[in-house]
DOROZA-70594 format. One line per field, with one value per residue (C-alpha): chain; residue in three letters; x, z, y negated; residue number from 0. Coordinates in Angstrom, 1 decimal, decimal comma. Example, Ala and Ser with C-alpha at 12.3 -4.5 7.8 and 13.67 -1.06 7.14 Angstrom:
2
cadena [A / A]
residuo [ALA / SER]
xx [12,3 / 13,7]
zz [7,8 / 7,1]
yy [4,5 / 1,1]
num [0 / 1]
//
This chain:
342
cadena [A / A / A / A / A / A / A / A / A / A / A / A / A / A / A / A / A / A / A / A / A / A / A / A / A / A / A / A / A / A / A / A / A / A / A / A / A / A / A / A / A / A / A / A / A / A / A / A / A / A / A / A / A / A / A / A / A / A / A / A / A / A / A / A / A / A / A / A / A / A / A / A / A / A / A / A / A / A / A / A / A / A / A / A / A / A / A / A / A / A / A / A / A / A / A / A / A / A / A / A / A / A / A / A / A / A / A / A / A / A / A / A / A / A / A / A / A / A / A / A / A / A / A / A / A / A / A / A / A / A / A / A / A / A / A / A / A / A / A / A / A / A / A / A / A / A / A / A / A / A / A / A / A / A / A / A / A / A / A / A / A / A / A / A / A / A / A / A / A / A / A / A / A / A / A / A / A / A / A / A / A / A / A / A / A / A / A / A / A / A / A / A / A / A / A / A / A / A / A / A / A / A / A / A / A / A / A / A / A / A / A / A / A / A / A / A / A / A / A / A / A / A / A / A / A / A / A / A / A / A / A / A / A / A / A / A / A / A / A / A / A / A / A / A / A / A / A / A / A / A / A / A / A / A / A / A / A / A / A / A / A / A / A / A / A / A / A / A / A / A / A / A / A / A / A / A / A / A / A / A / A / A / A / A / A / A / A / A / A / A / A / A / A / A / A / A / A / A / A / A / A / A / A / A / A / A / A / A / A / A / A / A / A / A / A / A / A / A / A / A / A / A / A / A / A / A / A / A / A / A / A / A / A / A / A / A / A / A / A / A / A / A]
residuo [MET / PRO / TYR / ALA / ARG / SER / ARG / PRO / GLN / GLY / LEU / SER / ARG / TRP / VAL / VAL / ALA / VAL / LEU / VAL / CYS / LEU / VAL / VAL / PRO / LEU / THR / ALA / ALA / GLY / ALA / VAL / GLY / ALA / LEU / TRP / ALA / PHE / GLY / LYS / VAL / ASP / PRO / MET / SER / TRP / PHE / SER / SER / HIS / ASP / GLN / LEU / PRO / PRO / GLY / TYR / VAL / LYS / VAL / LEU / ALA / SER / SER / VAL / LYS / ILE / PRO / ALA / TYR / THR / LYS / ILE / THR / ARG / ASP / GLN / LEU / LEU / ASP / PRO / LYS / THR / GLY / LEU / TRP / ALA / PHE / VAL / PRO / VAL / PRO / GLU / GLY / GLU / ILE / PRO / LYS / GLU / ALA / ILE / LEU / SER / PRO / ASN / GLN / VAL / ILE / GLY / ARG / VAL / LEU / ASN / HIS / ASP / LYS / SER / ALA / SER / TYR / VAL / PHE / THR / GLU / ARG / ASP / PHE / PHE / PRO / LYS / GLY / THR / ARG / ALA / GLY / LEU / ALA / GLY / ALA / ILE / PRO / PRO / GLY / LYS / VAL / SER / LEU / THR / LEU / GLU / ARG / THR / LYS / ILE / GLN / GLY / ILE / SER / GLY / LEU / GLN / GLN / GLN / ASP / ARG / ILE / ASP / LEU / THR / ALA / THR / ILE / PRO / VAL / GLU / ASN / PRO / LYS / ALA / SER / GLY / ASN / LEU / ALA / LYS / GLY / ILE / LEU / GLN / GLU / ALA / GLN / MET / ALA / ALA / MET / GLU / LYS / LEU / ALA / ARG / VAL / ARG / VAL / LEU / ALA / THR / ASN / ALA / VAL / LEU / ILE / GLU / PHE / THR / GLN / HIS / ASP / LYS / ALA / ILE / THR / SER / ARG / SER / ILE / SER / ASN / GLY / THR / GLN / VAL / LYS / LYS / VAL / PRO / VAL / GLU / GLU / VAL / VAL / LEU / ALA / VAL / SER / PRO / ASP / GLU / VAL / ALA / PRO / ILE / GLN / GLU / ALA / LEU / THR / THR / ASP / VAL / ALA / ILE / SER / CYS / VAL / VAL / ARG / SER / GLY / GLN / PRO / GLY / ASP / ALA / GLY / VAL / ALA / THR / ALA / GLY / SER / ASP / PRO / LEU / ALA / ASN / ILE / THR / MET / ILE / ASP / ALA / ILE / SER / GLY / ASP / LYS / ARG / GLU / SER / VAL / VAL / LEU / PRO / SER / TYR / SER / ARG / HIS / THR / ALA / ALA / LYS / PRO / LEU / ARG / THR / ALA / GLY / ALA / ALA / THR / SER / ALA / GLN / LYS / SER / ASP / GLY / SER / LEU / TRP / ASP / ASN / LEU / THR / GLU / SER / VAL / GLN / ALA / HIS]
xx [24,5 / 24,3 / 27,3 / 25,4 / 22,1 / 24,1 / 25,6 / 23,0 / 21,7 / 24,9 / 24,3 / 21,1 / 22,5 / 24,7 / 22,1 / 19,5 / 22,2 / 23,5 / 20,0 / 19,8 / 22,6 / 21,0 / 17,5 / 17,4 / 20,0 / 17,3 / 14,5 / 16,2 / 17,0 / 13,5 / 11,7 / 14,6 / 13,9 / 10,3 / 10,0 / 12,6 / 10,5 / 7,7 / 10,0 / 9,1 / 12,7 / 16,0 / 18,5 / 21,1 / 20,2 / 21,5 / 24,8 / 25,4 / 26,9 / 25,2 / 28,6 / 29,0 / 26,8 / 28,2 / 26,6 / 22,9 / 22,8 / 19,6 / 19,3 / 16,7 / 16,1 / 17,0 / 16,9 / 20,0 / 20,8 / 19,2 / 15,5 / 14,1 / 10,9 / 7,5 / 8,8 / 7,7 / 10,1 / 11,2 / 13,4 / 16,4 / 16,4 / 16,5 / 19,4 / 22,6 / 24,7 / 28,0 / 26,1 / 22,8 / 21,3 / 18,5 / 20,3 / 20,2 / 21,3 / 22,4 / 20,4 / 20,1 / 18,1 / 15,7 / 16,1 / 13,8 / 11,5 / 8,0 / 6,9 / 9,8 / 9,1 / 11,3 / 9,5 / 10,2 / 7,0 / 5,8 / 7,8 / 8,2 / 5,2 / 4,9 / 5,5 / 7,9 / 6,3 / 10,0 / 13,9 / 15,2 / 18,8 / 20,8 / 20,8 / 17,5 / 15,2 / 11,5 / 8,4 / 4,7 / 5,1 / 7,3 / 4,6 / 1,7 / -1,3 / -1,7 / -2,6 / -1,3 / 0,6 / 4,2 / 5,0 / 4,1 / 0,3 / 0,4 / 2,0 / -0,9 / -3,5 / -7,1 / -9,3 / -6,1 / -4,6 / -0,7 / 0,4 / 3,8 / 5,6 / 8,7 / 10,4 / 11,6 / 8,1 / 7,1 / 8,7 / 9,8 / 9,8 / 13,2 / 14,8 / 11,6 / 11,3 / 9,0 / 4,9 / 5,6 / 2,4 / 2,3 / -0,6 / 0,1 / -0,9 / -0,2 / 0,3 / -1,6 / -0,8 / -3,2 / -3,0 / -3,9 / -7,3 / -6,6 / -9,5 / -9,3 / -11,4 / -11,0 / -11,9 / -9,0 / -6,6 / -8,0 / -9,4 / -9,7 / -6,2 / -5,4 / -6,9 / -5,5 / -2,2 / -3,0 / -4,3 / -3,5 / -0,2 / 0,7 / -2,1 / -2,0 / -4,2 / -3,2 / -4,9 / -5,3 / -4,5 / -4,3 / -4,5 / -2,9 / -1,1 / 1,5 / 4,9 / 5,6 / 9,1 / 11,7 / 12,1 / 14,9 / 14,9 / 15,7 / 13,4 / 14,1 / 14,4 / 14,1 / 16,3 / 16,2 / 18,7 / 19,9 / 23,7 / 23,0 / 19,4 / 17,3 / 19,2 / 17,6 / 19,4 / 18,4 / 18,2 / 17,7 / 14,8 / 13,7 / 10,2 / 8,0 / 5,2 / 2,6 / -0,9 / -3,7 / -7,6 / -8,7 / -10,5 / -6,9 / -5,7 / -7,3 / -6,6 / -2,9 / -2,8 / -4,5 / -1,9 / 1,1 / 0,0 / -0,7 / 3,0 / 1,9 / 4,1 / 3,4 / 4,5 / 4,8 / 3,5 / 4,6 / 2,4 / 3,9 / 5,0 / 4,7 / 2,5 / -0,9 / -1,1 / -4,9 / -4,6 / -5,1 / -5,5 / -4,2 / -6,0 / -6,1 / -6,3 / -8,1 / -7,8 / -10,6 / -13,1 / -12,6 / -12,8 / -16,0 / -17,1 / -18,9 / -20,2 / -18,1 / -20,2 / -18,6 / -20,8 / -22,0 / -20,0 / -20,2 / -17,4 / -16,9 / -14,2 / -12,6 / -11,9 / -10,8 / -13,6 / -11,1 / -11,6 / -13,8 / -9,9 / -8,1 / -6,9 / -7,3 / -7,1 / -10,6 / -11,1 / -14,0 / -15,4 / -17,3 / -21,0 / -20,4 / -23,3 / -23,3 / -23,6 / -26,2 / -25,1 / -21,3 / -20,2 / -17,4 / -15,0 / -13,3 / -11,7 / -14,8 / -17,1 / -14,7 / -14,8 / -18,3 / -19,3 / -16,6 / -18,4 / -21,9 / -20,5 / -19,4]
zz [-80,4 / -80,4 / -77,5 / -75,8 / -75,4 / -74,2 / -71,6 / -69,7 / -70,3 / -68,6 / -65,6 / -65,0 / -65,0 / -62,5 / -59,9 / -60,6 / -59,5 / -56,2 / -55,4 / -55,4 / -53,8 / -50,9 / -50,5 / -50,9 / -48,2 / -46,0 / -46,9 / -45,8 / -42,5 / -41,9 / -42,7 / -40,4 / -37,2 / -38,1 / -37,7 / -34,7 / -32,9 / -33,2 / -32,2 / -35,6 / -36,2 / -34,3 / -36,1 / -33,9 / -36,3 / -39,7 / -38,2 / -36,0 / -37,5 / -35,7 / -36,3 / -32,8 / -31,0 / -30,2 / -32,3 / -32,0 / -29,6 / -30,6 / -28,7 / -26,6 / -25,5 / -21,7 / -19,2 / -19,6 / -16,6 / -13,2 / -12,7 / -9,6 / -9,1 / -9,3 / -12,6 / -15,7 / -18,9 / -21,0 / -23,8 / -22,4 / -19,7 / -23,0 / -25,0 / -24,6 / -23,9 / -25,5 / -28,9 / -29,0 / -29,7 / -28,0 / -24,8 / -25,3 / -23,7 / -26,0 / -25,2 / -27,0 / -29,6 / -28,2 / -24,5 / -25,1 / -22,2 / -23,4 / -21,3 / -22,6 / -24,0 / -27,4 / -28,5 / -27,0 / -27,3 / -25,2 / -22,7 / -22,7 / -21,0 / -18,6 / -14,6 / -12,5 / -9,6 / -8,4 / -9,1 / -12,0 / -12,5 / -15,7 / -18,0 / -17,6 / -20,2 / -19,4 / -18,7 / -18,1 / -14,1 / -14,1 / -14,6 / -13,1 / -14,8 / -18,0 / -17,3 / -13,5 / -12,6 / -12,0 / -8,5 / -4,9 / -5,7 / -8,5 / -6,3 / -3,6 / -5,1 / -5,4 / -2,0 / 0,3 / 1,3 / 2,4 / 6,0 / 7,1 / 10,6 / 12,0 / 10,9 / 14,6 / 15,5 / 14,3 / 15,0 / 12,2 / 9,1 / 8,4 / 6,0 / 3,8 / 0,2 / -1,9 / -2,7 / 0,2 / 2,0 / 5,9 / 8,8 / 11,8 / 15,8 / 18,9 / 21,7 / 25,1 / 28,5 / 31,1 / 34,7 / 36,1 / 38,0 / 41,5 / 44,3 / 47,5 / 51,2 / 53,2 / 50,6 / 49,1 / 51,7 / 50,9 / 47,9 / 45,4 / 46,3 / 45,5 / 41,9 / 40,7 / 41,6 / 40,3 / 36,9 / 36,4 / 34,0 / 32,8 / 29,9 / 27,1 / 24,6 / 20,7 / 18,6 / 14,3 / 13,3 / 9,9 / 7,3 / 3,8 / 3,9 / 0,9 / 1,8 / -0,5 / 0,4 / 2,9 / 3,6 / 5,1 / 6,4 / 8,9 / 12,0 / 14,4 / 17,8 / 19,9 / 23,4 / 25,8 / 29,0 / 31,2 / 29,9 / 26,1 / 25,6 / 22,9 / 20,3 / 17,2 / 16,1 / 13,0 / 13,3 / 10,4 / 10,8 / 8,8 / 7,5 / 6,1 / 4,2 / 3,8 / 2,0 / 4,3 / 4,4 / 5,4 / 8,6 / 9,4 / 9,8 / 12,8 / 14,7 / 13,7 / 14,7 / 18,2 / 19,0 / 18,1 / 20,2 / 23,4 / 22,9 / 22,7 / 20,8 / 17,2 / 15,4 / 11,4 / 10,1 / 6,8 / 4,4 / 2,0 / -1,6 / -3,3 / -6,1 / -5,3 / -1,2 / 0,0 / 2,1 / 5,4 / 7,8 / 11,2 / 14,1 / 17,4 / 20,9 / 24,0 / 26,9 / 28,6 / 27,0 / 29,2 / 32,3 / 34,8 / 37,3 / 40,6 / 44,0 / 46,1 / 50,2 / 53,2 / 56,2 / 55,7 / 53,2 / 49,4 / 47,3 / 43,1 / 42,4 / 39,1 / 38,1 / 35,0 / 33,1 / 32,9 / 30,6 / 31,2 / 29,7 / 32,7 / 35,5 / 39,0 / 42,4 / 44,0 / 47,1 / 48,4 / 51,7 / 54,2 / 54,1 / 50,9 / 48,6 / 45,0 / 41,7 / 39,8 / 36,6 / 36,6 / 38,3 / 36,3 / 39,5 / 37,8 / 39,9 / 38,8 / 40,5 / 43,8 / 43,7 / 43,6 / 46,1 / 48,6 / 48,1 / 48,7 / 51,7 / 53,0]
yy [-33,3 / -29,9 / -29,9 / -32,8 / -30,2 / -27,1 / -28,7 / -29,1 / -25,6 / -24,6 / -26,7 / -25,4 / -22,1 / -22,5 / -24,7 / -21,4 / -19,1 / -21,0 / -21,7 / -17,8 / -16,9 / -19,1 / -18,5 / -14,7 / -14,1 / -16,9 / -14,9 / -12,0 / -12,8 / -14,5 / -10,9 / -9,5 / -11,9 / -11,7 / -8,0 / -7,9 / -10,2 / -7,9 / -5,2 / -3,4 / -2,8 / -2,1 / -4,1 / -2,1 / 1,1 / -0,8 / -2,8 / 0,5 / 3,9 / 6,6 / 8,1 / 6,4 / 8,3 / 12,0 / 14,6 / 15,7 / 12,4 / 9,5 / 6,1 / 5,7 / 2,3 / 0,9 / -1,8 / -3,8 / -5,7 / -4,7 / -5,6 / -6,8 / -5,3 / -7,1 / -8,6 / -8,8 / -8,0 / -10,3 / -9,8 / -10,9 / -7,5 / -5,4 / -6,8 / -6,0 / -8,8 / -7,5 / -7,3 / -9,3 / -6,1 / -3,9 / -1,7 / 2,1 / 4,9 / 7,8 / 11,4 / 14,7 / 14,5 / 17,8 / 16,4 / 12,7 / 12,8 / 12,7 / 9,8 / 7,3 / 4,4 / 3,7 / 0,8 / -3,0 / -4,1 / -1,8 / -2,8 / -6,4 / -8,2 / -5,5 / -5,6 / -3,3 / -1,8 / -1,4 / -2,3 / -0,7 / -0,8 / -1,0 / 1,2 / 3,5 / 4,3 / 3,2 / 5,2 / 4,0 / 5,2 / 1,9 / -0,1 / -1,5 / -1,2 / -3,5 / -7,2 / -7,5 / -10,4 / -10,8 / -11,5 / -10,5 / -11,2 / -8,2 / -5,7 / -5,6 / -2,7 / -3,8 / -4,4 / -4,6 / -8,1 / -9,0 / -9,2 / -10,3 / -8,9 / -9,4 / -5,8 / -5,1 / -5,3 / -2,1 / 1,6 / 3,7 / 1,5 / 1,1 / 3,2 / 3,2 / 2,0 / -0,1 / 1,0 / 3,8 / 4,3 / 4,1 / 4,1 / 2,3 / 3,0 / 1,3 / 2,7 / 1,2 / 2,6 / 3,8 / 3,5 / 6,8 / 6,7 / 6,4 / 7,2 / 5,2 / 5,7 / 9,0 / 11,1 / 10,4 / 12,2 / 15,2 / 16,8 / 13,8 / 13,2 / 16,7 / 17,0 / 14,3 / 15,4 / 18,8 / 17,8 / 14,0 / 12,9 / 9,5 / 8,3 / 6,6 / 5,5 / 5,8 / 3,1 / 3,5 / -0,2 / 0,5 / 3,6 / 4,0 / 0,4 / 0,3 / -1,5 / -4,5 / -5,7 / -6,4 / -10,4 / -12,5 / -16,1 / -18,3 / -18,7 / -22,1 / -21,6 / -24,5 / -24,8 / -27,7 / -27,9 / -30,4 / -30,8 / -30,1 / -31,7 / -30,0 / -28,1 / -26,4 / -23,0 / -21,1 / -16,9 / -14,8 / -12,5 / -9,6 / -9,9 / -6,6 / -7,6 / -4,8 / -4,6 / -3,6 / -3,5 / -6,9 / -5,3 / -4,1 / -7,3 / -8,9 / -5,0 / -5,6 / -9,1 / -8,2 / -5,7 / -7,9 / -10,8 / -8,0 / -6,7 / -3,1 / -0,8 / -0,4 / 2,7 / 3,8 / 7,1 / 7,6 / 9,4 / 12,4 / 10,7 / 14,1 / 14,3 / 15,8 / 14,3 / 14,7 / 11,5 / 12,7 / 9,8 / 9,7 / 9,8 / 8,0 / 9,3 / 7,7 / 10,0 / 7,6 / 9,2 / 12,2 / 9,9 / 10,4 / 7,9 / 9,6 / 7,9 / 9,2 / 9,7 / 9,7 / 8,6 / 5,6 / 4,7 / 4,8 / 4,8 / 5,3 / 7,0 / 7,7 / 11,5 / 12,9 / 15,3 / 18,8 / 21,6 / 24,7 / 26,2 / 24,4 / 27,1 / 25,8 / 27,4 / 27,6 / 25,1 / 26,1 / 24,7 / 26,8 / 26,3 / 24,1 / 23,8 / 25,9 / 23,8 / 24,9 / 23,2 / 23,8 / 27,5 / 28,9 / 28,2 / 25,2 / 21,9 / 20,4 / 22,8 / 22,7 / 19,0 / 18,9 / 21,6 / 19,6 / 16,2 / 17,6 / 19,9 / 16,2]
num [0 / 1 / 2 / 3 / 4 / 5 / 6 / 7 / 8 / 9 / 10 / 11 / 12 / 13 / 14 / 15 / 16 / 17 / 18 / 19 / 20 / 21 / 22 / 23 / 24 / 25 / 26 / 27 / 28 / 29 / 30 / 31 / 32 / 33 / 34 / 35 / 36 / 37 / 38 / 39 / 40 / 41 / 42 / 43 / 44 / 45 / 46 / 47 / 48 / 49 / 50 / 51 / 52 / 53 / 54 / 55 / 56 / 57 / 58 / 59 / 60 / 61 / 62 / 63 / 64 / 65 / 66 / 67 / 68 / 69 / 70 / 71 / 72 / 73 / 74 / 75 / 76 / 77 / 78 / 79 / 80 / 81 / 82 / 83 / 84 / 85 / 86 / 87 / 88 / 89 / 90 / 91 / 92 / 93 / 94 / 95 / 96 / 97 / 98 / 99 / 100 / 101 / 102 / 103 / 104 / 105 / 106 / 107 / 108 / 109 / 110 / 111 / 112 / 113 / 114 / 115 / 116 / 117 / 118 / 119 / 120 / 121 / 122 / 123 / 124 / 125 / 126 / 127 / 128 / 129 / 130 / 131 / 132 / 133 / 134 / 135 / 136 / 137 / 138 / 139 / 140 / 141 / 142 / 143 / 144 / 145 / 146 / 147 / 148 / 149 / 150 / 151 / 152 / 153 / 154 / 155 / 156 / 157 / 158 / 159 / 160 / 161 / 162 / 163 / 164 / 165 / 166 / 167 / 168 / 169 / 170 / 171 / 172 / 173 / 174 / 175 / 176 / 177 / 178 / 179 / 180 / 181 / 182 / 183 / 184 / 185 / 186 / 187 / 188 / 189 / 190 / 191 / 192 / 193 / 194 / 195 / 196 / 197 / 198 / 199 / 200 / 201 / 202 / 203 / 204 / 205 / 206 / 207 / 208 / 209 / 210 / 211 / 212 / 213 / 214 / 215 / 216 / 217 / 218 / 219 / 220 / 221 / 222 / 223 / 224 / 225 / 226 / 227 / 228 / 229 / 230 / 231 / 232 / 233 / 234 / 235 / 236 / 237 / 238 / 239 / 240 / 241 / 242 / 243 / 244 / 245 / 246 / 247 / 248 / 249 / 250 / 251 / 252 / 253 / 254 / 255 / 256 / 257 / 258 / 259 / 260 / 261 / 262 / 263 / 264 / 265 / 266 / 267 / 268 / 269 / 270 / 271 / 272 / 273 / 274 / 275 / 276 / 277 / 278 / 279 / 280 / 281 / 282 / 283 / 284 / 285 / 286 / 287 / 288 / 289 / 290 / 291 / 292 / 293 / 294 / 295 / 296 / 297 / 298 / 299 / 300 / 301 / 302 / 303 / 304 / 305 / 306 / 307 / 308 / 309 / 310 / 311 / 312 / 313 / 314 / 315 / 316 / 317 / 318 / 319 / 320 / 321 / 322 / 323 / 324 / 325 / 326 / 327 / 328 / 329 / 330 / 331 / 332 / 333 / 334 / 335 / 336 / 337 / 338 / 339 / 340 / 341]
//
């Protein structure tokens, strides 16, 4: 009977030992997994020796793959595909950037504001504010809306990058004012030839617009002919997505419809830029209309308002009346006096 009692006791001890060997490692593995999931520990520091780094270097969290702009960071983009551990770059211990983000927990879930190449550290400047949605909607600044345009429609936009800030201007040609009637053969014609040049109105369409991204898609173009009938051909079209103010959408679309030249004015990308807006130009604001009377004929004539600093050769006519309002010898005075003389 003593022998019968001792055998179950030995078996129990063996079972307990086996359970301990199984439960303890599994519990430890679960705890490590939980801490790793919350970014509290770095398993790489346990399974890789610091001797693998050059002397005086430490590991700093980095991207493991190229990450497109406007993407929400996930764990897979931070893990080294070769080791399955956090990706890192070796950095001298005393040269770690102050703005560098070291914890994966502070990176996962954030949205990038530009393309991120592999093996680069993260900083707060890489991300939009916390809570930003991923994708195109998250890239649009508050108070602005997106507008997609053909890239070839905007002059000077090639070579720009995402999040660059620009102004858009439209150049509208203006025909030179032309006089008519007998009076145009004399003084008016000479005045226009002396001071009028080719004019154009420059209209500001958008200020502080943000370049979101360049895209490309196939555009279907339909052609018809007697021999081949109707054919549909796909042509690649490059487009640019801009973030503009809501009240700027209509002027831009109006300019595109009228086929005027639209130019891109790039703003400074350096810190501390005051953000001075581009100014337009309207030469028609300096145009004056007068009534020219010759005998029994009365005609409206369009003339430029010349600056008082514009030098002009006197064109006085014998017996001409003197203008009391403008008597500085300018071209306007000469023209007014001659009209009054007639």
